[in-house]
C-alpha positions in Angstrom: 148.9 221.4 109.7 147.9 217.8 110.3 145.3 218.9 112.8 143.8 221.5 110.3 144.3 224.4 112.7 144.8 228.1 111.9 148.4 228.9 110.7 148.6 232.0 112.9 147.4 230.8 116.3 147.4 227.0 115.8 144.2 226.8 117.9 141.2 227.7 115.8 139.7 225.2 113.4 139.9 226.0 109.7 136.8 223.8 108.9 133.5 223.9 110.7 132.0 220.9 108.8 133.2 218.2 106.5 133.7 220.6 103.6 132.5 223.9 105.0 135.3 226.3 105.9 135.2 229.0 108.5 135.6 232.4 106.9 137.8 233.6 109.8 139.6 231.8 112.5 137.3 231.5 115.5 140.2 232.2 117.9 142.4 234.9 116.3 140.2 236.2 113.6 142.6 235.5 110.7 140.7 235.7 107.4 141.5 232.5 105.5 140.5 233.4 101.9 142.7 236.5 101.1 141.0 237.2 97.8 138.5 235.9 95.3 139.9 232.8 93.6 142.4 232.3 96.4 142.0 228.6 96.5 142.9 228.0 92.9 146.4 227.0 94.0 144.8 224.4 96.3 143.5 222.6 93.1 147.0 221.9 92.1 147.8 220.5 95.5 144.6 218.4 95.3 145.9 217.0 92.0 149.3 216.3 93.6 147.7 214.4 96.5 145.2 212.5 94.3 147.6 211.1 91.7 149.6 208.9 94.2 146.5 207.7 95.9 144.9 206.7 92.6 148.1 205.2 91.4 148.4 203.0 94.5 144.7 202.0 94.2 145.2 201.1 90.5 148.3 199.0 91.5 146.4 197.2 94.2 143.5 196.4 91.9 145.9 195.1 89.3 147.7 192.9 91.8 144.5 191.6 93.1 142.8 191.0 89.7 145.5 191.0 87.0 143.2 189.7 84.3 141.0 192.9 84.4 141.3 195.3 81.4 143.0 198.6 82.1 139.7 200.5 81.8 138.1 198.5 84.5 141.1 198.8 86.7 140.8 202.6 86.4 137.1 202.5 87.1 137.4 200.3 90.2 140.3 202.5 91.5 138.3 205.6 90.9 135.3 204.2 92.8 137.6 203.2 95.6 139.1 206.7 95.6 135.7 208.4 96.2 135.8 208.1 100.0 139.2 210.0 100.0 137.8 213.1 98.1 136.7 215.0 101.2 140.0 214.3 102.9 142.0 215.4 99.9 139.8 218.5 99.5 140.4 219.5 103.2 144.2 218.9 103.2 144.8 220.6 99.9 143.2 223.8 101.2 145.0 223.5 104.5 148.3 222.9 102.8 147.6 225.9 100.4 146.8 228.2 103.4 150.0 227.2 105.2 152.2 227.4 102.1 150.8 230.8 101.0 151.0 232.3 104.5 154.7 231.1 104.7 155.6 232.4 101.2 153.8 235.7 101.5 153.1 236.5 105.2 152.6 240.3 104.8 150.0 240.2 102.1 
């Protein structure tokens, strides 16, 4: 899962670019998106991954500059979070594929 490989063969790459997914596994042919709207669940995982990152960034900004107003702390933390967006996007989809294949392998 950490290497973002296919859940069936563990050899084919799920992504072919930074945010572009392969439709099928290049090794075993597994179709990643089972149905339209399949990655809706990945949005919830993305949220679950983003909240701790943003929380830690906000804490770091507060500890570094405690006199800043809360609104500016949130703004600085959000800007600092932007480089993490592609990583969170990728791992939320990979986690969703692995979880959904584990929960419902015969679908």
